[in-house]
N, CA, C and O atoms as a GROMACS GRO file, in nm:
protein
  544
    1MET      N    1  12.777  -2.377   5.834
    1MET     CA    2  12.666  -2.349   5.729
    1MET      C    3  12.701  -2.452   5.630
    1MET      O    4  12.814  -2.478   5.589
    2ALA      N    5  12.589  -2.506   5.597
    2ALA     CA    6  12.599  -2.540   5.447
    2ALA      C    7  12.667  -2.478   5.330
    2ALA      O    8  12.658  -2.355   5.334
    3LYS      N    9  12.722  -2.516   5.245
    3LYS     CA   10  12.779  -2.525   5.134
    3LYS      C   11  12.680  -2.489   5.067
    3LYS      O   12  12.567  -2.515   5.110
    4ALA      N   13  12.704  -2.398   4.904
    4ALA     CA   14  12.591  -2.357   4.825
    4ALA      C   15  12.526  -2.481   4.794
    4ALA      O   16  12.403  -2.482   4.792
    5SER      N   17  12.588  -2.580   4.770
    5SER     CA   18  12.568  -2.704   4.701
    5SER      C   19  12.478  -2.834   4.804
    5SER      O   20  12.422  -2.939   4.773
    6GLU      N   21  12.498  -2.774   4.916
    6GLU     CA   22  12.468  -2.854   5.031
    6GLU      C   23  12.309  -2.795   5.074
    6GLU      O   24  12.284  -2.675   5.083
    7PRO      N   25  12.199  -2.913   5.101
    7PRO     CA   26  12.098  -2.874   5.155
    7PRO      C   27  12.112  -2.799   5.302
    7PRO      O   28  12.182  -2.831   5.397
    8ARG      N   29  12.033  -2.702   5.289
    8ARG     CA   30  12.047  -2.630   5.479
    8ARG      C   31  11.979  -2.731   5.592
    8ARG      O   32  12.012  -2.731   5.711
    9THR      N   33  11.868  -2.824   5.527
    9THR     CA   34  11.738  -2.876   5.581
    9THR      C   35  11.853  -3.029   5.582
    9THR      O   36  11.893  -3.089   5.482
   10ARG      N   37  11.875  -3.052   5.681
   10ARG     CA   38  11.982  -3.168   5.698
   10ARG      C   39  11.991  -3.176   5.867
   10ARG      O   40  11.989  -3.072   5.934
   11PRO      N   41  12.006  -3.363   5.953
   11PRO     CA   42  11.995  -3.383   6.090
   11PRO      C   43  12.105  -3.242   6.100
   11PRO      O   44  12.181  -3.181   6.025
   12THR      N   45  12.042  -3.235   6.291
   12THR     CA   46  12.156  -3.180   6.315
   12THR      C   47  12.157  -3.263   6.525
   12THR      O   48  12.116  -3.374   6.558
   13ASP      N   49  12.211  -3.170   6.604
   13ASP     CA   50  12.231  -3.232   6.725
   13ASP      C   51  12.112  -3.189   6.839
   13ASP      O   52  12.095  -3.226   6.956
   14VAL      N   53  12.044  -3.101   6.760
   14VAL     CA   54  11.961  -3.014   6.875
   14VAL      C   55  11.864  -3.153   6.879
   14VAL      O   56  11.826  -3.236   6.797
   15PRO      N   57  11.843  -3.123   7.054
   15PRO     CA   58  11.753  -3.270   7.086
   15PRO      C   59  11.605  -3.209   7.061
   15PRO      O   60  11.586  -3.088   7.066
   16VAL      N   61  11.507  -3.297   7.035
   16VAL     CA   62  11.382  -3.228   6.976
   16VAL      C   63  11.292  -3.189   7.098
   16VAL      O   64  11.198  -3.112   7.072
   17PRO      N   65  11.310  -3.238   7.247
   17PRO     CA   66  11.267  -3.154   7.339
   17PRO      C   67  11.304  -3.028   7.335
   17PRO      O   68  11.220  -2.941   7.311
   18GLU      N   69  11.422  -3.002   7.356
   18GLU     CA   70  11.470  -2.841   7.292
   18GLU      C   71  11.404  -2.778   7.241
   18GLU      O   72  11.314  -2.701   7.275
   19TYR      N   73  11.458  -2.818   7.129
   19TYR     CA   74  11.335  -2.720   7.013
   19TYR      C   75  11.187  -2.725   7.073
   19TYR      O   76  11.118  -2.624   7.089
   20LEU      N   77  11.157  -2.828   7.097
   20LEU     CA   78  10.968  -2.786   7.123
   20LEU      C   79  10.952  -2.716   7.254
   20LEU      O   80  10.850  -2.648   7.268
   21ALA      N   81  11.023  -2.722   7.335
   21ALA     CA   82  11.075  -2.553   7.463
   21ALA      C   83  11.015  -2.476   7.354
   21ALA      O   84  10.894  -2.492   7.337
   22SER      N   85  11.071  -2.402   7.284
   22SER     CA   86  11.108  -2.270   7.222
   22SER      C   87  10.964  -2.277   7.178
   22SER      O   88  10.925  -2.168   7.220
   23VAL      N   89  10.884  -2.321   7.135
   23VAL     CA   90  10.791  -2.328   7.042
   23VAL      C   91  10.652  -2.229   7.110
   23VAL      O   92  10.594  -2.278   7.207
   24GLU      N   93  10.617  -2.126   7.068
   24GLU     CA   94  10.550  -2.055   7.137
   24GLU      C   95  10.435  -2.036   7.033
   24GLU      O   96  10.462  -2.043   6.913
   25PRO      N   97  10.261  -2.003   7.091
   25PRO     CA   98  10.309  -2.021   7.198
   25PRO      C   99  10.219  -2.106   7.300
   25PRO      O  100  10.137  -2.192   7.268
   26ALA      N  101  10.249  -2.069   7.414
   26ALA     CA  102  10.251  -2.250   7.487
   26ALA      C  103  10.098  -2.350   7.439
   26ALA      O  104  10.109  -2.473   7.433
   27ASP      N  105   9.977  -2.289   7.412
   27ASP     CA  106   9.902  -2.416   7.336
   27ASP      C  107   9.935  -2.455   7.265
   27ASP      O  108   9.913  -2.575   7.253
   28ARG      N  109  10.044  -2.357   7.120
   28ARG     CA  110  10.088  -2.466   6.996
   28ARG      C  111  10.191  -2.529   7.052
   28ARG      O  112  10.253  -2.591   6.966
   29ARG      N  113  10.240  -2.541   7.168
   29ARG     CA  114  10.386  -2.622   7.187
   29ARG      C  115  10.276  -2.719   7.246
   29ARG      O  116  10.245  -2.789   7.150
   30ALA      N  117  10.215  -2.750   7.334
   30ALA     CA  118  10.146  -2.828   7.372
   30ALA      C  119  10.088  -2.938   7.246
   30ALA      O  120  10.087  -3.060   7.231
   31GLU      N  121  10.046  -2.830   7.174
   31GLU     CA  122   9.990  -2.946   7.055
   31GLU      C  123  10.102  -3.035   6.976
   31GLU      O  124  10.101  -3.156   6.952
   32ALA      N  125  10.200  -2.936   6.943
   32ALA     CA  126  10.326  -2.988   6.878
   32ALA      C  127  10.382  -3.110   6.956
   32ALA      O  128  10.427  -3.214   6.909
   33GLU      N  129  10.366  -3.059   7.137
   33GLU     CA  130  10.417  -3.225   7.176
   33GLU      C  131  10.351  -3.361   7.172
   33GLU      O  132  10.396  -3.470   7.207
   34ARG      N  133  10.210  -3.323   7.110
   34ARG     CA  134  10.068  -3.432   7.140
   34ARG      C  135  10.163  -3.485   6.962
   34ARG      O  136  10.208  -3.599   6.949
   35ILE      N  137  10.169  -3.422   6.898
   35ILE     CA  138  10.156  -3.461   6.737
   35ILE      C  139  10.299  -3.534   6.794
   35ILE      O  140  10.271  -3.648   6.830
   36VAL      N  141  10.418  -3.510   6.810
   36VAL     CA  142  10.550  -3.541   6.829
   36VAL      C  143  10.531  -3.699   6.883
   36VAL      O  144  10.570  -3.804   6.833
   37ALA      N  145  10.450  -3.672   7.011
   37ALA     CA  146  10.468  -3.828   7.056
   37ALA      C  147  10.381  -3.933   6.952
   37ALA      O  148  10.427  -4.043   6.921
   38LEU      N  149  10.240  -3.878   6.898
   38LEU     CA  150  10.176  -3.964   6.796
   38LEU      C  151  10.253  -3.998   6.681
   38LEU      O  152  10.237  -4.106   6.623
   39MET      N  153  10.312  -3.936   6.655
   39MET     CA  154  10.400  -3.981   6.501
   39MET      C  155  10.524  -4.099   6.551
   39MET      O  156  10.566  -4.193   6.484
   40THR      N  157  10.557  -4.067   6.659
   40THR     CA  158  10.664  -4.144   6.729
   40THR      C  159  10.610  -4.287   6.750
   40THR      O  160  10.672  -4.380   6.698
   41ALA      N  161  10.500  -4.311   6.823
   41ALA     CA  162  10.446  -4.410   6.839
   41ALA      C  163  10.396  -4.470   6.674
   41ALA      O  164  10.451  -4.562   6.613
   42ALA      N  165  10.320  -4.418   6.644
   42ALA     CA  166  10.285  -4.442   6.510
   42ALA      C  167  10.408  -4.514   6.422
   42ALA      O  168  10.382  -4.620   6.365
   43THR      N  169  10.522  -4.465   6.411
   43THR     CA  170  10.640  -4.508   6.354
   43THR      C  171  10.733  -4.574   6.432
   43THR      O  172  10.803  -4.655   6.372
   44GLY      N  173  10.750  -4.561   6.540
   44GLY     CA  174  10.829  -4.678   6.622
   44GLY      C  175  10.978  -4.628   6.611
   44GLY      O  176  11.075  -4.702   6.632
   45ALA      N  177  10.986  -4.529   6.586
   45ALA     CA  178  11.104  -4.434   6.552
   45ALA      C  179  11.148  -4.326   6.626
   45ALA      O  180  11.070  -4.230   6.624
   46ARG      N  181  11.260  -4.310   6.699
   46ARG     CA  182  11.304  -4.170   6.719
   46ARG      C  183  11.322  -4.051   6.656
   46ARG      O  184  11.412  -4.049   6.572
   47PRO      N  185  11.236  -3.914   6.679
   47PRO     CA  186  11.283  -3.790   6.587
   47PRO      C  187  11.390  -3.734   6.639
   47PRO      O  188  11.441  -3.732   6.751
   48ILE      N  189  11.421  -3.677   6.513
   48ILE     CA  190  11.572  -3.596   6.551
   48ILE      C  191  11.510  -3.509   6.474
   48ILE      O  192  11.413  -3.535   6.404
   49MET      N  193  11.580  -3.370   6.487
   49MET     CA  194  11.606  -3.244   6.435
   49MET      C  195  11.630  -3.215   6.292
   49MET      O  196  11.746  -3.243   6.264
   50TRP      N  197  11.548  -3.160   6.172
   50TRP     CA  198  11.631  -3.141   6.045
   50TRP      C  199  11.620  -2.996   6.050
   50TRP      O  200  11.515  -2.937   6.077
   51GLY      N  201  11.744  -2.934   6.022
   51GLY     CA  202  11.757  -2.786   6.005
   51GLY      C  203  11.707  -2.708   6.140
   51GLY      O  204  11.733  -2.748   6.253
   52ASP      N  205  11.639  -2.602   6.115
   52ASP     CA  206  11.657  -2.541   6.245
   52ASP      C  207  11.472  -2.551   6.285
   52ASP      O  208  11.427  -2.503   6.389
   53SER      N  209  11.392  -2.616   6.191
   53SER     CA  210  11.242  -2.623   6.247
   53SER      C  211  11.176  -2.737   6.196
   53SER      O  212  11.055  -2.748   6.220
   54ILE      N  213  11.255  -2.854   6.107
   54ILE     CA  214  11.131  -2.982   6.108
   54ILE      C  215  11.206  -3.064   6.190
   54ILE      O  216  11.328  -3.057   6.207
   55ILE      N  217  11.117  -3.154   6.249
   55ILE     CA  218  11.124  -3.282   6.351
   55ILE      C  219  11.090  -3.365   6.258
   55ILE      O  220  10.975  -3.364   6.214
   56GLY      N  221  11.227  -3.492   6.189
   56GLY     CA  222  11.160  -3.628   6.068
   56GLY      C  223  11.176  -3.748   6.173
   56GLY      O  224  11.225  -3.778   6.282
   57TRP      N  225  11.134  -3.775   6.113
   57TRP     CA  226  11.156  -3.959   6.156
   57TRP      C  227  11.193  -3.999   6.004
   57TRP      O  228  11.144  -3.946   5.904
   58GLY      N  229  11.308  -4.122   6.004
   58GLY     CA  230  11.356  -4.188   5.977
   58GLY      C  231  11.416  -4.090   5.871
   58GLY      O  232  11.425  -3.969   5.893
   59GLU      N  233  11.474  -4.174   5.709
   59GLU     CA  234  11.547  -4.082   5.614
   59GLU      C  235  11.574  -4.148   5.505
   59GLU      O  236  11.627  -4.259   5.502
   60THR      N  237  11.534  -4.072   5.391
   60THR     CA  238  11.508  -4.111   5.239
   60THR      C  239  11.554  -4.014   5.140
   60THR      O  240  11.552  -3.894   5.164
   61SER      N  241  11.596  -4.063   5.026
   61SER     CA  242  11.644  -3.977   4.966
   61SER      C  243  11.505  -3.912   4.846
   61SER      O  244  11.404  -3.976   4.818
   62VAL      N  245  11.542  -3.774   4.793
   62VAL     CA  246  11.511  -3.695   4.726
   62VAL      C  247  11.527  -3.667   4.618
   62VAL      O  248  11.582  -3.557   4.616
   63ARG      N  249  11.505  -3.718   4.488
   63ARG     CA  250  11.549  -3.652   4.359
   63ARG      C  251  11.500  -3.541   4.316
   63ARG      O  252  11.379  -3.521   4.319
   64TYR      N  253  11.604  -3.436   4.262
   64TYR     CA  254  11.529  -3.360   4.158
   64TYR      C  255  11.524  -3.319   4.037
   64TYR      O  256  11.585  -3.372   3.944
   65ALA      N  257  11.447  -3.216   4.028
   65ALA     CA  258  11.462  -3.232   3.816
   65ALA      C  259  11.587  -3.251   3.803
   65ALA      O  260  11.631  -3.342   3.732
   66ASP      N  261  11.650  -3.180   3.860
   66ASP     CA  262  11.786  -3.154   3.767
   66ASP      C  263  11.871  -3.248   3.814
   66ASP      O  264  11.983  -3.230   3.767
   67GLY      N  265  11.864  -3.358   3.901
   67GLY     CA  266  11.880  -3.502   3.916
   67GLY      C  267  11.962  -3.496   4.038
   67GLY      O  268  12.025  -3.595   4.076
   68ARG      N  269  11.966  -3.358   4.116
   68ARG     CA  270  12.012  -3.342   4.219
   68ARG      C  271  11.952  -3.421   4.332
   68ARG      O  272  11.831  -3.408   4.349
   69GLU      N  273  12.019  -3.500   4.411
   69GLU     CA  274  11.994  -3.605   4.493
   69GLU      C  275  12.037  -3.577   4.689
   69GLU      O  276  12.152  -3.565   4.732
   70VAL      N  277  11.924  -3.572   4.766
   70VAL     CA  278  11.929  -3.513   4.919
   70VAL      C  279  11.879  -3.585   4.981
   70VAL      O  280  11.789  -3.658   4.938
   71SER      N  281  11.932  -3.589   5.133
   71SER     CA  282  11.912  -3.635   5.228
   71SER      C  283  11.758  -3.579   5.264
   71SER      O  284  11.759  -3.456   5.264
   72TRP      N  285  11.643  -3.626   5.291
   72TRP     CA  286  11.502  -3.609   5.386
   72TRP      C  287  11.464  -3.674   5.457
   72TRP      O  288  11.482  -3.796   5.448
   73PRO      N  289  11.388  -3.610   5.568
   73PRO     CA  290  11.321  -3.720   5.628
   73PRO      C  291  11.206  -3.818   5.572
   73PRO      O  292  11.113  -3.764   5.512
   74ALA      N  293  11.206  -3.921   5.584
   74ALA     CA  294  11.069  -4.042   5.549
   74ALA      C  295  10.947  -3.933   5.610
   74ALA      O  296  10.837  -3.920   5.556
   75LEU      N  297  10.971  -3.889   5.680
   75LEU     CA  298  10.808  -3.837   5.776
   75LEU      C  299  10.835  -3.684   5.842
   75LEU      O  300  10.922  -3.692   5.928
   76GLY      N  301  10.798  -3.587   5.830
   76GLY     CA  302  10.842  -3.504   5.900
   76GLY      C  303  10.765  -3.362   5.981
   76GLY      O  304  10.659  -3.328   5.927
   77PHE      N  305  10.800  -3.296   6.078
   77PHE     CA  306  10.663  -3.216   6.160
   77PHE      C  307  10.741  -3.115   6.171
   77PHE      O  308  10.863  -3.123   6.186
   78SER      N  309  10.648  -2.969   6.159
   78SER     CA  310  10.688  -2.850   6.172
   78SER      C  311  10.585  -2.807   6.255
   78SER      O  312  10.469  -2.830   6.220
   79PRO      N  313  10.614  -2.734   6.386
   79PRO     CA  314  10.510  -2.677   6.443
   79PRO      C  315  10.519  -2.516   6.373
   79PRO      O  316  10.597  -2.437   6.427
   80ARG      N  317  10.470  -2.487   6.298
   80ARG     CA  318  10.459  -2.346   6.236
   80ARG      C  319  10.329  -2.279   6.336
   80ARG      O  320  10.244  -2.344   6.397
   81ARG      N  321  10.348  -2.107   6.330
   81ARG     CA  322  10.246  -2.048   6.414
   81ARG      C  323  10.113  -2.070   6.402
   81ARG      O  324  10.030  -2.072   6.493
   82THR      N  325  10.092  -2.090   6.259
   82THR     CA  326   9.956  -2.073   6.218
   82THR      C  327   9.891  -2.180   6.200
   82THR      O  328   9.775  -2.191   6.241
   83GLN      N  329   9.950  -2.268   6.142
   83GLN     CA  330   9.919  -2.417   6.134
   83GLN      C  331  10.017  -2.528   6.171
   83GLN      O  332  10.130  -2.490   6.202
   84HIS      N  333   9.999  -2.628   6.173
   84HIS     CA  334  10.123  -2.779   6.193
   84HIS      C  335  10.118  -2.820   6.077
   84HIS      O  336  10.003  -2.825   6.034
   85THR      N  337  10.232  -2.869   5.977
   85THR     CA  338  10.284  -2.888   5.866
   85THR      C  339  10.364  -3.010   5.920
   85THR      O  340  10.459  -3.020   5.997
   86LEU      N  341  10.241  -3.153   5.808
   86LEU     CA  342  10.294  -3.234   5.857
   86LEU      C  343  10.361  -3.288   5.717
   86LEU      O  344  10.303  -3.262   5.612
   87TYR      N  345  10.455  -3.345   5.716
   87TYR     CA  346  10.584  -3.361   5.567
   87TYR      C  347  10.557  -3.541   5.510
   87TYR      O  348  10.614  -3.640   5.557
   88PHE      N  349  10.470  -3.539   5.413
   88PHE     CA  350  10.430  -3.706   5.345
   88PHE      C  351  10.532  -3.678   5.201
   88PHE      O  352  10.502  -3.595   5.116
   89LEU      N  353  10.610  -3.731   5.197
   89LEU     CA  354  10.689  -3.697   5.052
   89LEU      C  355  10.599  -3.830   4.940
   89LEU      O  356  10.585  -3.819   4.819
   90HIS      N  357  10.553  -3.938   5.018
   90HIS     CA  358  10.474  -3.981   4.877
   90HIS      C  359  10.383  -3.983   4.837
   90HIS      O  360  10.330  -4.065   4.763
   91GLY      N  361  10.328  -3.839   4.903
   91GLY     CA  362  10.179  -3.758   4.906
   91GLY      C  363  10.072  -3.857   4.968
   91GLY      O  364  10.096  -3.936   5.059
   92PHE      N  365   9.934  -3.835   4.896
   92PHE     CA  366   9.812  -3.858   4.975
   92PHE      C  367   9.701  -3.968   4.860
   92PHE      O  368   9.583  -3.998   4.878
   93ASP      N  369   9.783  -4.003   4.758
   93ASP     CA  370   9.690  -4.042   4.694
   93ASP      C  371   9.622  -4.206   4.755
   93ASP      O  372   9.508  -4.246   4.731
   94ALA      N  373   9.725  -4.279   4.836
   94ALA     CA  374   9.644  -4.354   4.868
   94ALA      C  375   9.562  -4.335   5.029
   94ALA      O  376   9.485  -4.408   5.092
   95LEU      N  377   9.598  -4.253   5.045
   95LEU     CA  378   9.511  -4.271   5.185
   95LEU      C  379   9.401  -4.183   5.222
   95LEU      O  380   9.371  -4.151   5.336
   96GLY      N  381   9.333  -4.141   5.094
   96GLY     CA  382   9.166  -4.075   5.091
   96GLY      C  383   9.057  -4.134   5.200
   96GLY      O  384   8.974  -4.051   5.237
   97GLU      N  385   9.047  -4.265   5.256
   97GLU     CA  386   8.980  -4.281   5.318
   97GLU      C  387   9.027  -4.258   5.502
   97GLU      O  388   8.938  -4.270   5.586
   98GLU      N  389   9.161  -4.227   5.542
   98GLU     CA  390   9.204  -4.140   5.673
   98GLU      C  391   9.165  -4.035   5.640
   98GLU      O  392   9.095  -3.966   5.715
   99LEU      N  393   9.196  -4.004   5.534
   99LEU     CA  394   9.185  -3.845   5.508
   99LEU      C  395   9.085  -3.831   5.563
   99LEU      O  396   9.088  -3.767   5.668
  100SER      N  397   8.938  -3.892   5.507
  100SER     CA  398   8.824  -3.803   5.494
  100SER      C  399   8.761  -3.811   5.653
  100SER      O  400   8.672  -3.735   5.692
  101ARG      N  401   8.826  -3.920   5.738
  101ARG     CA  402   8.790  -3.910   5.866
  101ARG      C  403   8.896  -3.838   5.949
  101ARG      O  404   8.886  -3.859   6.069
  102LEU      N  405   9.008  -3.746   5.906
  102LEU     CA  406   9.062  -3.686   5.978
  102LEU      C  407   9.033  -3.518   6.070
  102LEU      O  408   9.084  -3.465   6.169
  103GLY      N  409   8.930  -3.481   5.978
  103GLY     CA  410   8.832  -3.355   6.021
  103GLY      C  411   8.952  -3.302   5.952
  103GLY      O  412   9.032  -3.365   5.883
  104PRO      N  413   8.950  -3.129   5.994
  104PRO     CA  414   8.949  -3.014   5.915
  104PRO      C  415   9.127  -2.992   5.872
  104PRO      O  416   9.209  -2.960   5.958
  105HIS      N  417   9.156  -3.009   5.761
  105HIS     CA  418   9.310  -3.038   5.720
  105HIS      C  419   9.275  -2.933   5.581
  105HIS      O  420   9.171  -2.892   5.530
  106ARG      N  421   9.435  -2.912   5.550
  106ARG     CA  422   9.451  -2.867   5.421
  106ARG      C  423   9.593  -2.936   5.318
  106ARG      O  424   9.711  -2.916   5.346
  107LEU      N  425   9.550  -3.010   5.208
  107LEU     CA  426   9.649  -3.031   5.167
  107LEU      C  427   9.718  -2.954   5.080
  107LEU      O  428   9.654  -2.876   5.010
  108GLY      N  429   9.912  -2.965   5.063
  108GLY     CA  430   9.997  -2.907   4.981
  108GLY      C  431  10.023  -3.019   4.912
  108GLY      O  432   9.947  -3.115   4.902
  109ARG      N  433  10.157  -3.004   4.851
  109ARG     CA  434  10.229  -3.109   4.746
  109ARG      C  435  10.278  -3.186   4.849
  109ARG      O  436  10.359  -3.111   4.902
  110GLY      N  437  10.279  -3.295   4.914
  110GLY     CA  438  10.318  -3.357   5.018
  110GLY      C  439  10.333  -3.292   5.135
  110GLY      O  440  10.425  -3.317   5.213
  111CYS      N  441  10.207  -3.173   5.164
  111CYS     CA  442  10.270  -3.170   5.358
  111CYS      C  443  10.096  -3.148   5.351
  111CYS      O  444  10.024  -3.114   5.258
  112LEU      N  445  10.072  -3.176   5.465
  112LEU     CA  446   9.968  -3.162   5.491
  112LEU      C  447   9.923  -3.067   5.612
  112LEU      O  448  10.012  -3.095   5.693
  113TYR      N  449   9.854  -2.987   5.667
  113TYR     CA  450   9.814  -2.858   5.743
  113TYR      C  451   9.714  -2.881   5.832
  113TYR      O  452   9.606  -2.920   5.788
  114ILE      N  453   9.729  -2.864   5.956
  114ILE     CA  454   9.668  -2.844   6.049
  114ILE      C  455   9.627  -2.726   6.101
  114ILE      O  456   9.730  -2.675   6.146
  115LYS      N  457   9.534  -2.651   6.122
  115LYS     CA  458   9.526  -2.561   6.224
  115LYS      C  459   9.509  -2.616   6.338
  115LYS      O  460   9.600  -2.555   6.395
  116ARG      N  461   9.460  -2.691   6.429
  116ARG     CA  462   9.408  -2.723   6.523
  116ARG      C  463   9.440  -2.830   6.574
  116ARG      O  464   9.410  -2.901   6.478
  117PHE      N  465   9.478  -2.899   6.648
  117PHE     CA  466   9.484  -3.052   6.680
  117PHE      C  467   9.402  -3.096   6.738
  117PHE      O  468   9.363  -3.212   6.717
  118ASP      N  469   9.337  -3.001   6.851
  118ASP     CA  470   9.190  -3.038   6.886
  118ASP      C  471   9.044  -3.088   6.811
  118ASP      O  472   8.954  -3.160   6.853
  119ARG      N  473   9.059  -3.024   6.696
  119ARG     CA  474   9.003  -3.060   6.620
  119ARG      C  475   8.991  -3.154   6.495
  119ARG      O  476   8.902  -3.150   6.410
  120VAL      N  477   9.123  -3.262   6.501
  120VAL     CA  478   9.117  -3.350   6.436
  120VAL      C  479   9.071  -3.480   6.491
  120VAL      O  480   9.059  -3.488   6.613
  121ASP      N  481   9.045  -3.577   6.422
  121ASP     CA  482   9.080  -3.715   6.459
  121ASP      C  483   9.225  -3.794   6.508
  121ASP      O  484   9.290  -3.850   6.420
  122PRO      N  485   9.268  -3.799   6.631
  122PRO     CA  486   9.432  -3.872   6.675
  122PRO      C  487   9.379  -4.002   6.595
  122PRO      O  488   9.454  -4.030   6.501
  123ASP      N  489   9.304  -4.060   6.605
  123ASP     CA  490   9.345  -4.204   6.570
  123ASP      C  491   9.343  -4.213   6.404
  123ASP      O  492   9.417  -4.304   6.366
  124ALA      N  493   9.266  -4.131   6.277
  124ALA     CA  494   9.297  -4.087   6.212
  124ALA      C  495   9.453  -4.079   6.145
  124ALA      O  496   9.512  -4.142   6.058
  125LEU      N  497   9.488  -3.953   6.245
  125LEU     CA  498   9.659  -3.912   6.207
  125LEU      C  499   9.688  -3.984   6.222
  125LEU      O  500   9.769  -4.020   6.136
  126ALA      N  501   9.661  -4.096   6.347
  126ALA     CA  502   9.784  -4.196   6.369
  126ALA      C  503   9.798  -4.288   6.266
  126ALA      O  504   9.905  -4.332   6.224
  127GLU      N  505   9.656  -4.324   6.217
  127GLU     CA  506   9.689  -4.441   6.095
  127GLU      C  507   9.724  -4.314   5.938
  127GLU      O  508   9.737  -4.379   5.835
  128LEU      N  509   9.733  -4.205   5.922
  128LEU     CA  510   9.785  -4.170   5.851
  128LEU      C  511   9.954  -4.209   5.827
  128LEU      O  512  10.008  -4.247   5.723
  129VAL      N  513  10.010  -4.189   5.949
  129VAL     CA  514  10.124  -4.177   5.976
  129VAL      C  515  10.173  -4.306   5.976
  129VAL      O  516  10.281  -4.325   5.920
  130ARG      N  517  10.101  -4.421   6.039
  130ARG     CA  518  10.169  -4.514   5.949
  130ARG      C  519  10.153  -4.572   5.874
  130ARG      O  520  10.238  -4.658   5.849
  131ALA      N  521  10.036  -4.559   5.794
  131ALA     CA  522   9.996  -4.573   5.672
  131ALA      C  523  10.133  -4.506   5.540
  131ALA      O  524  10.168  -4.547   5.429
  132ALA      N  525  10.173  -4.398   5.619
  132ALA     CA  526  10.292  -4.352   5.475
  132ALA      C  527  10.439  -4.391   5.561
  132ALA      O  528  10.542  -4.385   5.494
  133TRP      N  529  10.446  -4.417   5.658
  133TRP     CA  530  10.542  -4.459   5.725
  133TRP      C  531  10.623  -4.605   5.628
  133TRP      O  532  10.728  -4.617   5.565
  134THR      N  533  10.484  -4.715   5.666
  134THR     CA  534  10.486  -4.797   5.564
  134THR      C  535  10.538  -4.807   5.437
  134THR      O  536  10.625  -4.884   5.394
  135SER      N  537  10.454  -4.693   5.362
  135SER     CA  538  10.541  -4.670   5.245
  135SER      C  539  10.623  -4.582   5.198
  135SER      O  540  10.612  -4.530   5.086
  136ALA      N  541  10.723  -4.555   5.292
  136ALA     CA  542  10.829  -4.466   5.302
  136ALA      C  543  10.933  -4.533   5.289
  136ALA      O  544  11.043  -4.479   5.294
   0.00000   0.00000   0.00000
């Protein structure tokens, strides 16, 4: 268990395929597997589990307003029950063209939310991931 000063979200030894096998329902799991394959191909990096539910590619440092610095995946993905969450630490300012072609999505602070993978353009998503990866 992490100490109070350590982040709970850190690399684990849980194999990504093992985690993906636990995603329910089955259609959400199939979409998650496709997104992981897409992100792995776009980054060329091996995904690893961060904490209980985030699949991450690469590693970077994040500095909080209080000066505390923690490690975090350069790109991340979590197949939540109602929507897939992709973590882009550097935001979306330079990704407007790719986002315009993506299809139905919602943006949060550093997060891209997709309800259904089959409703987005996978080529646009791969371009988003590649662009974010090169700027990470």
